[in-house]
VEXPA-462934 format. One line per 8 residues: their letters; for each residue x, y, z of N, C-alpha, C. Coordinates in Angstrom, 1 decimal. Each point is the difference from the previous one (the first is absolute). Layout:
VEXPA-462934
a) X:Y:Z:X:Y:Z:X:Y:Z; ... .
END
This chain:
VEXPA-462934
mtrnsqtn) -192.7:62.6:14.0:0.5:1.1:0.8:-0.1:-0.4:1.5; 1.1:0.3:0.7:0.0:-0.4:1.4:-0.8:0.9:0.9; -0.3:-0.5:1.2:-0.8:0.8:0.9:0.7:1.3:0.3; 1.4:0.0:0.2:0.7:1.2:0.3:-0.1:1.1:-1.1; 0.1:-0.5:-1.3:0.0:1.0:-1.1:-1.4:0.5:-0.1; -1.1:-0.8:0.3:-1.3:0.5:-0.1:-0.2:1.1:1.0; 0.5:-0.2:1.2:-0.1:1.0:1.1:0.7:1.3:-0.3; 1.2:-0.1:-0.6:0.8:1.1:-0.2:-0.6:0.9:-1.1 .
nkeikkgl) -0.8:-0.6:-1.0:-0.6:0.8:-1.1:-1.2:0.7:0.5; -0.6:-0.4:1.1:-1.2:0.6:0.4:0.2:1.3:0.8; -0.9:1.0:-0.2:0.0:1.2:0.9:-0.4:-0.5:1.4; 0.7:0.7:0.9:-0.3:-0.4:1.4:-1.4:0.5:0.4; -0.7:-0.7:0.9:-1.3:0.4:0.5:0.1:1.3:0.8; -1.1:0.7:0.0:-0.1:1.2:0.8:-0.3:-0.4:1.4; 0.5:0.7:1.0:-0.3:-0.4:1.4:1.2:0.3:0.9; -0.2:-0.5:1.2:1.0:0.1:1.0:0.9:-1.3:0.1 .
ylistpig) 1.3:0.2:-0.2:0.9:-1.1:0.1:0.8:0.0:1.3; 0.0:-1.1:0.7:0.8:-0.2:1.2:1.3:-0.7:-0.4; 1.1:0.7:0.0:1.2:-0.5:-0.5:1.0:-0.3:1.1; 0.5:-1.3:0.0:1.0:-0.4:0.9:1.4:0.6:-0.4; 0.7:0.6:0.9:1.3:0.5:-0.3:1.1:-0.7:0.8; 1.3:0.1:-0.3:1.0:-0.7:0.7:0.1:0.3:1.5; 0.3:-1.0:0.8:0.1:0.1:1.4:1.4:0.4:0.5; 0.9:0.1:-1.0:1.4:0.5:0.4:0.8:0.2:-1.3 .
nlsditlr) 0.2:-1.1:-0.7:0.8:0.1:-1.3:-0.9:0.5:-1.1; 0.3:1.1:-0.6:-0.8:0.7:-1.0:-0.1:-0.8:-1.3; 0.9:-1.0:-0.2:0.0:-0.8:-1.2:-1.1:-1.1:0.1; -0.7:-0.1:1.1:-1.0:-1.1:0.2:-1.4:0.4:-0.6; -0.1:1.2:-0.6:-1.3:0.4:-0.6:-0.3:-0.8:-1.2; -1.3:-0.3:-0.3:-0.4:-0.8:-1.2:-0.1:0.9:-1.2; 0.1:-0.6:-1.2:-0.1:0.8:-1.2:-1.4:0.6:-0.2; -1.1:-0.8:0.5:-1.3:0.5:-0.1:-0.2:1.2:0.9 .
aieilkks) 0.6:0.0:1.2:-0.1:1.1:0.9:0.5:1.3:-0.7; 1.2:-0.1:-0.6:0.6:1.1:-0.7:-0.9:0.5:-1.1; -0.6:-0.9:-0.8:-0.9:0.4:-1.1:-1.2:0.7:0.5; -0.7:-0.5:1.1:-1.2:0.7:0.5:0.4:1.3:0.6; 1.1:0.1:0.7:0.4:1.3:0.6:0.2:1.1:-1.0; 0.6:-0.5:-1.1:0.3:1.0:-1.1:-1.2:0.5:-0.7; -1.1:-0.9:0.0:-1.2:0.4:-0.7:-1.0:0.6:0.9; 0.3:0.2:1.3:-0.9:0.6:1.0:0.1:1.5:-0.1 .
eyilcedt) -1.2:0.6:0.0:0.0:1.5:0.1:0.4:0.5:1.3; -0.3:-0.8:1.1:0.4:0.4:1.3:0.5:-1.2:0.8; 1.0:0.2:0.8:0.5:-1.1:0.9:-0.2:0.5:1.4; -0.8:-0.7:0.8:-0.1:0.3:1.5:1.1:-0.7:0.7; 0.6:0.7:0.9:1.1:-0.6:0.8:0.1:0.6:1.4; 0.6:-0.8:0.9:0.1:0.4:1.4:0.9:1.2:0.2; 1.2:-0.2:-0.5:1.1:1.0:0.2:0.6:0.3:-1.4; -0.2:1.2:-0.6:0.5:0.3:-1.3:1.5:-0.1:-0.1 .
rvsknlln) 0.7:0.2:1.1:1.4:0.0:-0.1:0.5:-1.5:-0.1; -0.7:-0.9:0.6:0.4:-1.4:-0.1:-0.4:-0.5:-1.4; -1.2:0.3:-0.4:-0.5:-0.5:-1.3:0.8:0.5:-1.2; 0.5:1.2:0.1:0.8:0.6:-1.1:1.3:-0.8:-0.3; 0.6:-0.6:1.0:1.1:-0.8:-0.2:-0.2:-1.1:-1.0; -1.2:-0.7:0.2:-0.4:-1.1:-0.9:-0.4:0.6:-1.3; -0.8:1.0:0.0:-0.6:0.5:-1.3:1.1:0.6:-0.9; 1.0:0.7:0.6:1.1:0.6:-0.8:0.8:-1.1:-0.6 .
kyeikskl) 0.2:-1.1:0.8:0.9:-1.1:-0.6:-0.6:-0.6:-1.2; -1.3:0.0:-0.1:-0.7:-0.6:-1.2:-0.6:1.0:-0.9; 0.4:1.3:0.2:-0.4:1.1:-0.9:-1.5:0.1:-0.1; -0.7:-0.1:1.1:-1.4:0.1:0.1:-0.4:1.5:0.3; -0.7:0.6:-0.9:-0.3:1.5:0.1:-1.4:0.3:0.5; -0.8:-1.0:0.3:-1.4:0.3:0.4:0.0:0.9:1.2; -1.1:0.8:0.2:-0.1:0.9:1.0:-0.3:-0.7:1.4; 0.7:0.5:1.0:-0.1:-0.6:1.3:-1.0:0.8:0.9 .
isnhkfne) -0.8:-0.8:0.8:-0.8:0.6:1.0:0.3:-0.6:1.3; 0.4:0.8:1.0:0.3:-0.6:1.4:-1.4:-0.5:0.6; 0.0:-1.2:0.4:-1.2:-0.6:0.5:0.3:-1.0:1.1; -0.1:0.5:1.3:0.4:-0.8:1.1:-1.2:0.0:1.1; 0.3:-0.6:1.1:-1.1:-0.2:1.0:-0.5:1.3:0.5; 0.7:1.1:-0.1:-0.4:1.3:0.6:-0.8:0.8:-1.0; 0.0:-0.3:-1.3:-0.7:0.8:-1.0:-0.9:-0.8:-1.0; 0.0:-1.4:0.2:-0.7:-0.8:-1.0:-1.5:0.3:0.0 .
iknlnkii) -0.6:0.3:1.1:-1.4:0.4:0.0:-0.3:1.3:-0.7; 0.9:1.0:0.2:0.0:1.3:-0.6:0.1:-0.1:-1.5; 0.8:-1.0:-0.5:0.3:-0.2:-1.4:-1.1:-0.7:-0.7; -0.9:-0.7:0.7:-0.9:-1.0:-0.5:-0.8:0.5:-1.2; -0.7:1.1:0.2:-1.0:0.5:-1.0:0.8:0.4:-1.3; 1.2:0.6:0.2:0.7:0.4:-1.2:0.5:-1.3:-0.8; 0.4:-1.0:0.6:0.5:-1.2:-0.6:-1.2:-0.7:-0.7; -1.1:-0.1:0.7:-1.2:-0.7:-0.6:-0.4:0.8:-1.2 .
yflkeglv) 0.1:1.3:0.0:-0.4:0.9:-1.2:0.9:-0.4:-1.2; 1.3:-0.1:0.3:0.9:-0.3:-1.1:-0.3:-1.4:-0.6; -0.3:-0.9:0.8:-0.4:-1.4:-0.4:-1.3:0.0:-0.8; -1.0:0.7:0.4:-1.2:0.1:-0.7:0.1:0.7:-1.3; 1.0:0.8:-0.2:0.3:0.7:-1.2:0.8:-0.9:-1.0; 0.3:-1.2:0.5:0.6:-1.0:-0.9:1.5:0.0:0.0; 0.6:0.7:1.0:1.5:0.0:0.1:0.5:-1.3:0.7; 1.2:-0.3:-0.3:0.7:-1.2:0.6:0.8:0.6:1.2 .
vslisdag) -0.3:-0.6:1.2:0.6:0.4:1.2:0.6:-1.2:0.6; 1.3:0.1:0.5:0.7:-1.1:0.6:0.2:0.4:1.5; 0.0:-1.0:0.8:0.3:0.2:1.5:1.1:-0.9:0.3; 1.1:0.6:0.6:1.1:-0.7:0.5:0.3:0.4:1.4; 0.7:-0.9:0.7:0.5:0.3:1.4:1.5:0.2:-0.1; 0.6:0.3:1.1:1.5:0.2:0.1:0.7:-1.3:-0.4; -0.7:-1.1:0.4:0.6:-1.3:-0.3:-1.0:-1.1:0.1; 0.0:-0.9:-1.0:-1.0:-1.1:0.1:-1.3:0.3:-0.7 .
tpaisdpg) -1.0:-0.6:0.6:-1.4:0.1:-0.6:-0.8:1.0:0.7; -0.6:1.0:-0.7:-0.8:1.0:0.7:-1.3:-0.6:0.6; -0.5:0.6:1.0:-1.3:-0.4:0.7:0.2:-1.2:0.9; 1.2:-0.5:0.1:0.3:-1.1:1.0:0.9:0.6:1.0; -0.5:0.3:1.2:0.7:0.7:1.1:0.5:1.4:-0.6; -0.6:0.5:-0.9:0.3:1.3:-0.6:-1.3:0.7:-0.5; 0.0:1.3:-0.2:-1.2:0.7:-0.5:-0.5:-0.6:-1.3; -1.3:0.1:-0.2:-0.6:-0.5:-1.3:-1.3:-0.6:0.1 .
silvneci) -0.3:-0.6:1.2:-1.3:-0.7:0.1:-1.2:0.9:-0.1; 0.1:1.2:0.5:-1.1:1.0:-0.1:-0.3:0.3:-1.4; 1.1:0.3:-0.8:-0.2:0.3:-1.4:-0.6:-1.2:-0.8; 0.5:-1.2:0.3:-0.4:-1.2:-0.7:-1.5:-0.2:0.2; -0.5:0.2:1.3:-1.4:-0.2:0.3:-0.9:1.0:-0.7; 0.5:1.3:-0.1:-0.7:1.0:-0.6:-0.1:-0.2:-1.5; 1.0:-0.6:-0.6:0.0:-0.3:-1.5:-1.0:-1.1:-0.2; 0.0:-1.0:0.9:-1.0:-1.1:-0.2:-1.4:0.5:0.1 .
rnginvlp) -0.2:0.9:1.0:-1.4:0.6:0.2:-0.4:0.8:-1.3; 0.9:0.6:-0.7:-0.3:0.8:-1.2:0.1:-0.8:-1.3; 0.2:-1.3:0.1:0.1:-0.8:-1.2:1.3:0.2:-0.8; 1.0:0.4:0.6:1.3:0.3:-0.7:0.9:-1.2:0.1; 0.7:-0.4:-1.1:0.9:-1.1:-0.1:1.1:0.1:1.1; 0.2:-1.0:0.7:1.2:-0.1:0.9:0.8:-1.2:-0.4; 1.2:0.2:-0.4:0.8:-1.0:-0.7:1.4:-0.2:0.7; 0.3:-1.2:0.4:1.3:-0.2:0.6:1.2:-0.3:-1.0 .
vpgpssvi) 1.1:0.5:0.3:1.2:-0.3:-0.7:1.0:-0.6:1.0; 0.0:-1.4:0.1:0.7:-0.7:1.0:1.5:0.1:-0.2; 0.7:-0.1:1.1:1.5:0.0:-0.1:0.6:-0.3:1.4; 1.1:0.8:0.4:0.7:-0.3:1.2:-0.9:0.1:1.3; 0.2:-0.9:0.9:-0.7:-0.1:1.3:0.9:-0.4:1.1; 0.1:0.8:1.0:0.9:-0.4:1.1:-0.5:-1.2:0.7; -1.4:-0.1:0.1:-0.6:-1.1:0.7:0.4:-1.4:-0.7; -0.3:0.0:-1.3:0.3:-1.3:-0.8:1.5:-0.2:0.0 .
aaisvsgf) 0.8:1.0:-0.2:1.5:-0.2:0.0:0.5:-0.6:1.3; -0.5:0.6:1.1:0.4:-0.5:1.4:-0.4:-1.5:0.2; -1.3:-0.3:-0.3:-0.5:-1.3:0.1:0.8:-1.0:-0.8; 0.4:0.4:-1.2:0.7:-0.9:-0.9:1.4:-0.5:0.5; 0.6:0.9:0.8:1.4:-0.4:0.5:-0.1:-0.4:1.5; -1.2:-0.1:0.6:-0.1:-0.3:1.4:0.3:-1.4:0.4; -0.4:-0.9:-0.9:0.1:-1.4:0.3:-1.2:-0.5:0.9; -0.9:0.9:0.2:-1.2:-0.4:0.8:-1.1:-0.5:-0.9 .
sekflfyg) -1.2:-0.3:0.6:-1.1:-0.5:-0.8:-0.4:1.1:-1.0; -0.5:-0.5:-1.2:-0.5:1.0:-1.0:-1.4:0.6:0.4; -0.6:-0.6:1.0:-1.3:0.6:0.5:0.4:1.1:1.0; -0.6:1.2:-0.3:0.4:1.1:0.9:-1.2:1.0:0.1; 0.1:0.8:1.1:-1.0:1.1:0.2:0.8:1.2:0.0; -0.3:1.0:-0.8:0.6:1.3:0.0:-0.8:0.9:0.9; 0.7:0.6:1.0:-0.6:0.9:0.9:0.3:1.4:-0.3; 1.2:0.3:-0.4:0.4:1.4:-0.3:0.6:0.6:1.2 .
flpekkkt) -0.2:1.3:0.2:0.6:0.7:1.1:-0.8:-0.3:1.3; 0.7:-0.2:1.1:-0.7:-0.2:1.3:-0.6:1.2:0.5; -1.1:-0.1:0.8:-0.7:1.2:0.5:0.8:0.8:1.0; -0.3:1.3:0.2:0.8:0.8:0.9:-0.6:-0.2:1.4; -1.3:-0.1:0.2:-0.6:-0.1:1.3:0.5:-1.3:0.7; 0.4:0.1:1.2:0.6:-1.2:0.7:-1.1:-1.1:0.2; -1.2:0.4:0.4:-1.0:-1.0:0.2:-0.3:-0.8:-1.2; -0.2:0.7:-1.1:-0.3:-0.7:-1.3:1.2:-0.8:-0.4 .
lyedlknl) 1.2:0.5:0.2:1.2:-0.8:-0.4:0.1:-1.3:0.8; -0.2:0.1:1.3:0.0:-1.2:0.8:-1.0:-1.0:-0.4; -1.3:0.5:-0.2:-1.1:-0.9:-0.4:0.3:-0.7:-1.3; 0.5:0.8:-1.0:0.2:-0.5:-1.3:1.1:-1.1:0.0; 1.1:0.3:0.7:1.1:-1.0:0.0:-0.5:-1.3:0.7; -0.8:0.1:1.1:-0.5:-1.2:0.7:-0.9:-0.8:-1.0; -0.8:0.7:-0.7:-0.9:-0.8:-0.9:0.7:-0.6:-1.2; 1.0:0.7:-0.5:0.8:-0.5:-1.1:0.9:-1.2:0.4 .
snldtclv) 0.4:0.0:1.3:0.8:-1.1:0.5:-0.7:-1.4:-0.1; -1.3:0.0:-0.1:-0.8:-1.2:-0.1:-0.1:-0.6:-1.4; 0.4:0.8:-1.0:-0.1:-0.4:-1.4:1.2:-0.8:-0.4; -0.2:-1.2:-0.5:1.1:-0.8:-0.5:0.3:0.3:-1.4; 0.6:1.2:-0.3:0.4:0.4:-1.3:1.1:1.0:0.2; 0.7:0.3:-1.1:1.1:1.0:0.0:-0.7:1.4:0.1; 0.6:0.9:0.7:-0.5:1.3:0.2:1.0:1.1:-0.5; -0.5:0.9:-0.8:0.9:1.0:-0.6:-0.4:1.4:0.5 .
ffisskki) 1.0:0.7:0.5:-0.2:1.4:0.5:0.9:0.9:-0.6; -0.4:1.3:-0.1:0.9:1.1:-0.3:0.3:0.7:1.3; 1.2:0.3:0.3:0.4:0.6:1.3:1.1:1.0:-0.3; -0.1:1.2:0.6:1.0:1.0:0.0:1.2:-0.4:0.8; 1.2:0.2:-0.4:1.2:-0.4:0.7:0.1:0.7:1.4; -0.7:1.2:0.0:0.0:0.8:1.3:-0.9:-0.7:1.1; -0.9:-0.9:-0.4:-0.9:-0.6:0.9:0.4:-1.5:0.3; 0.9:-0.5:-0.8:0.3:-1.5:0.1:0.4:-0.4:1.4 .
nkiipllk) 0.8:0.8:0.7:0.4:-0.4:1.4:-1.1:-0.1:1.0; -1.1:0.7:-0.3:-1.2:0.0:0.9:-0.9:-1.2:-0.3; 0.1:-0.4:-1.3:-0.9:-1.0:-0.5:0.5:-1.4:0.3; 1.3:-0.2:-0.1:0.6:-1.3:0.2:-0.4:-0.7:1.3; 0.1:0.7:1.2:-0.5:-0.7:1.2:-1.4:-0.5:-0.1; -0.9:0.7:-0.7:-1.4:-0.4:-0.1:-0.1:-1.2:-0.9; 0.9:-0.1:-1.0:0.0:-1.1:-0.9:0.5:-1.3:0.7; 1.0:0.2:0.9:0.5:-1.1:0.8:-1.0:-0.5:0.9 .
knfsgrki) -0.8:0.9:0.6:-1.1:-0.4:0.9:-1.1:-0.8:-0.7; -0.4:0.4:-1.2:-1.1:-0.6:-0.7:0.3:-1.1:-0.9; 1.3:0.0:-0.5:0.3:-1.0:-1.1:1.2:-0.8:0.4; 0.2:-0.3:1.3:1.1:-0.8:0.5:0.0:-1.4:-0.8; 1.2:-0.4:-0.4:0.1:-1.3:-0.6:0.0:0.1:-1.5; -0.4:1.2:-0.6:0.0:0.1:-1.4:1.3:0.7:-0.5; 0.2:0.0:-1.3:1.1:0.6:-0.7:-0.4:1.4:-0.5; 1.1:0.8:-0.2:-0.3:1.4:-0.5:1.0:0.3:-1.1 .
lickemtk) -0.5:0.8:-1.0:0.9:0.5:-1.1:-0.3:1.5:0.0; 1.1:0.8:0.1:-0.1:1.4:-0.2:0.8:0.4:-1.3; -0.8:0.6:-0.9:0.6:0.4:-1.3:0.3:1.5:0.0; 1.2:0.3:-0.3:0.5:1.4:0.0:0.5:0.4:-1.3; -0.5:1.1:-0.6:0.4:0.6:-1.2:0.0:-1.1:-1.2; -1.1:-0.7:-0.1:0.0:-1.0:-1.1:0.2:0.6:-1.4; 0.8:-0.7:-0.7:0.4:0.2:-1.4:1.0:1.2:-0.2; 0.4:0.6:1.1:1.0:1.0:0.0:1.4:-0.6:0.2 .
yyeeyirs) 1.0:0.8:-0.1:1.4:-0.5:0.1:0.3:-0.6:1.4; -0.6:0.7:1.0:0.3:-0.4:1.4:-1.2:-0.9:0.6; -0.7:-0.7:-0.9:-1.1:-0.8:0.5:0.5:-1.0:1.0; -0.8:-0.3:1.0:0.4:-1.0:1.0:-1.2:-0.8:0.5; 0.2:-1.2:0.3:-1.1:-0.9:0.5:0.4:-0.6:1.3; -0.7:0.4:1.1:0.4:-0.5:1.3:-0.9:-1.1:0.5; 0.5:-1.2:0.1:-0.7:-1.2:0.4:0.3:-0.4:1.4; -1.1:-0.4:0.7:0.3:-0.4:1.4:-1.3:-0.7:0.6 .
eidkidls) 0.2:-0.6:1.1:-1.2:-0.4:0.8:-0.4:1.2:0.8; -1.3:0.2:0.1:-0.5:1.2:0.7:0.6:0.2:1.4; 0.1:-1.1:0.7:0.4:0.0:1.4:1.5:0.4:0.1; 0.8:-0.2:-1.1:1.4:0.2:0.1:0.5:1.3:-0.7; -0.9:0.7:-0.7:0.4:1.1:-0.8:0.6:1.2:0.9; 1.0:0.6:-0.5:0.7:1.1:0.8:0.3:1.1:-1.1; -0.7:1.1:0.2:0.2:1.1:-1.0:1.1:1.0:0.4; 0.6:-0.2:1.2:0.9:1.0:0.5:1.2:0.3:-0.9 .
klnlrgel) 0.4:-1.0:-0.8:1.2:0.1:-0.8:-0.4:0.3:-1.5; -1.3:0.2:-0.3:-0.4:0.1:-1.3:-0.3:1.5:-0.3; 0.3:0.4:-1.2:-0.2:1.4:-0.5:-1.2:0.0:-0.9; -1.2:0.2:0.5:-1.2:-0.1:-0.8:-0.5:1.4:-0.3; -0.3:0.3:-1.2:-0.5:1.3:-0.4:-1.2:-0.2:-0.9; -0.8:1.1:-0.1:-1.2:0.1:-0.9:-1.1:-1.0:0.4; -0.8:-0.3:-1.0:-1.1:-1.0:0.2:0.4:-1.4:-0.2; -0.4:-0.9:0.9:0.4:-1.4:0.0:-1.2:-0.8:-0.4 .
tliiseik) 0.3:-1.1:-0.7:-1.0:-1.1:-0.2:0.3:-1.1:0.9; -0.9:-0.4:0.9:0.2:-1.0:1.0:-0.9:-1.2:-0.2; 0.5:-1.2:0.1:-0.8:-1.2:-0.2:0.1:-0.9:1.2; -1.1:-0.4:0.6:0.0:-1.0:1.0:-0.4:-1.3:-0.6; 0.7:-1.1:0.3:-0.3:-1.3:-0.6:-1.3:-0.6:0.6; -0.5:-1.0:-0.7:-1.2:-0.8:0.5:0.4:-0.7:1.3; -1.0:-0.5:0.7:0.2:-0.7:1.2:0.7:-1.3:-0.3; 1.1:-0.4:0.8:0.7:-1.2:-0.2:-0.9:-1.2:0.2 .
kdkkasqt) 0.2:-1.0:-0.9:-0.8:-1.2:0.1:0.9:-1.0:0.7; 0.1:0.1:1.3:0.8:-0.9:0.8:-0.9:-0.7:1.0; 0.0:-1.3:-0.1:-0.9:-0.8:0.9:0.3:0.2:1.4; 1.3:0.1:0.3:0.4:0.2:1.4:-0.4:1.3:0.6; 0.4:1.1:-0.8:-0.4:1.3:0.4:0.3:1.0:-1.1; -1.0:0.8:-0.3:0.2:1.0:-1.1:0.5:1.3:0.5; 0.0:0.2:1.4:0.5:1.3:0.5:0.8:-0.4:1.3; 0.8:1.0:0.4:0.8:-0.2:1.2:-0.4:1.1:1.0 .
lsesdkki) 0.3:-0.3:1.3:-0.3:1.0:1.0:0.8:1.3:-0.2; -0.8:1.1:-0.1:0.7:1.3:-0.2:0.2:0.6:1.4; 0.8:1.1:0.0:0.3:0.6:1.3:-1.3:0.5:0.7; -0.9:0.5:-0.8:-1.3:0.5:0.6:-0.8:-1.2:0.6; 0.1:-1.2:-0.7:-0.7:-1.2:0.6:0.6:-0.3:1.4; 1.4:0.0:0.0:0.6:-0.3:1.3:-0.3:1.0:1.1; -0.2:1.3:-0.4:-0.3:0.9:1.1:-1.4:-0.2:0.5; -0.9:-0.5:-0.9:-1.4:-0.3:0.5:0.0:-1.2:0.9 .
inkminkl) 0.8:-1.0:-0.3:0.2:-1.2:0.8:0.5:0.4:1.4; 1.1:0.8:0.0:0.6:0.4:1.2:-1.0:0.7:1.0; -0.9:0.8:-0.6:-1.0:0.7:0.8:-1.1:-0.9:0.5; -0.3:-1.0:-0.8:-1.2:-0.8:0.3:0.3:-1.4:0.7; 1.3:-0.3:0.1:0.4:-1.3:0.5:-0.6:-0.3:1.4; -0.2:1.0:0.8:-0.5:-0.2:1.4:-1.5:0.2:0.1; -0.6:0.4:-1.1:-1.4:0.3:-0.1:-0.9:-1.1:-0.7; 0.7:-0.7:-0.9:-0.7:-1.0:-0.8:0.7:-1.3:0.0 .
tikeivkl) -0.7:-1.1:-0.3:0.7:-1.3:-0.1:0.7:0.0:-1.4; 1.0:-0.9:-0.1:0.8:-0.1:-1.2:-1.0:-0.3:-1.2; -1.0:-0.8:0.2:-1.0:-0.4:-1.0:-0.7:1.3:-0.5; -0.3:0.9:0.9:-0.7:1.2:-0.3:0.9:1.0:-0.8; 1.3:0.0:0.4:1.0:0.8:-0.7:0.2:-0.4:-1.4; 0.0:-1.4:-0.2:0.2:-0.5:-1.4:-1.2:0.4:-0.8; -1.2:0.0:0.5:-1.2:0.4:-0.7:0.0:1.5:-0.3; 0.5:0.8:0.9:0.1:1.4:-0.1:1.0:0.4:-1.1 .
inkdkkis) 1.2:-0.6:0.0:1.0:0.4:-0.9:-0.4:-0.5:-1.4; -0.6:-1.1:-0.1:-0.4:-0.6:-1.4:-1.3:0.4:-0.5; -0.6:1.1:0.6:-1.3:0.4:-0.4:0.0:0.5:-1.5; 1.0:0.7:-0.4:0.1:0.5:-1.3:1.3:-0.4:-0.7; 0.7:-1.0:0.5:1.2:-0.5:-0.5:0.1:-1.5:-0.1; 1.1:-0.5:-0.6:0.2:-1.4:-0.1:1.4:-0.4:0.5; 0.1:0.0:1.3:1.3:-0.3:0.7:-0.2:-1.4:0.6; 1.1:-0.7:0.0:0.0:-1.4:0.6:-0.4:0.1:1.5 .
nkdiynyc) -1.0:-0.8:0.3:-0.4:0.0:1.5:1.1:-0.4:0.9; 0.9:-0.9:-0.6:1.1:-0.5:0.8:1.0:1.1:0.3; 0.2:0.9:-1.0:0.9:1.1:0.2:-0.4:1.0:1.1; -1.3:0.2:-0.1:-0.6:0.9:1.1:0.1:-0.6:1.3; -0.4:-1.3:0.1:0.1:-0.8:1.3:1.4:0.0:0.5; 1.0:-0.3:-0.8:1.4:0.0:0.4:0.5:1.3:0.5; -0.4:1.1:-0.7:0.4:1.3:0.5:-0.6:0.4:1.3; -1.3:-0.4:0.2:-0.6:0.2:1.3:0.7:-0.7:1.2 .
lkfknek) 0.3:-1.3:-0.3:0.8:-0.7:1.0:1.3:0.6:0.3; 0.7:0.4:-1.0:1.3:0.6:0.1:0.0:1.3:0.8; -1.0:0.8:-0.3:-0.2:1.2:0.7:-0.3:-0.2:1.5; -0.9:-1.0:0.3:-0.3:-0.3:1.4:1.2:-0.5:0.8; 0.8:-0.8:-0.7:1.2:-0.6:0.7:1.1:1.1:0.3; 0.0:1.0:-0.9:1.0:1.0:0.2:-0.4:1.1:1.0; -1.2:0.0:0.4:-0.5:1.0:1.0:0.5:-0.4:1.4 .
END
């Protein structure tokens, strides 16, 4: 008997199932996900209207409970009660894997505290899908959504810019125009991939060098998956002078020596000393 047939003949374990759902194309759901959802007494979901599209397609009749960031604490005791009674409960998000930049971690931790099974049903992932088509290093750090507070945002981007690995972010298309200038400032010299509506009919992958990207002619909607490449391994220079670097030089050219300016600019970057030196000389000669 094969491993698959053994699994299919067994009754599913009681507990909380975290089920990955399609990130766009409804056909991308796994057979096991459909099986578990059909055998669940309750399905917890972010938006019942979104989830019904998927559940109706596969004739899944389990009872839905709306469970999102605004009511997950209120629902907690009721869900734990169901699970302690031996019911099978599944948690799904609007798209992708629940509890990853989505509600669910509070419930998961409460289940662990109460000795309740927490079981994953892997499947579609916008992070892995985006990394797979990026052409960048397979080593990456997933950050998720960027913080709202400006101070925290600036500090996090500065710290992340020192990491020599791919960085994956979720960003709303409404905020992308404000974020791009910050990315240019902190990640100059790297490449960027913006993934729009992955697996859907109008999916699009925008590839560019961060310093050259221009969003003015792009029609970006919804949530975007954005990847920044690892630091270039270039012996001559891994980064180029950004516009913000040039502004700093312009201000400091009469206050510091060129040697001091080189040290200042390269404090957190890897720009060719020769490039900085040449720019300083050029700026002085033009004055």
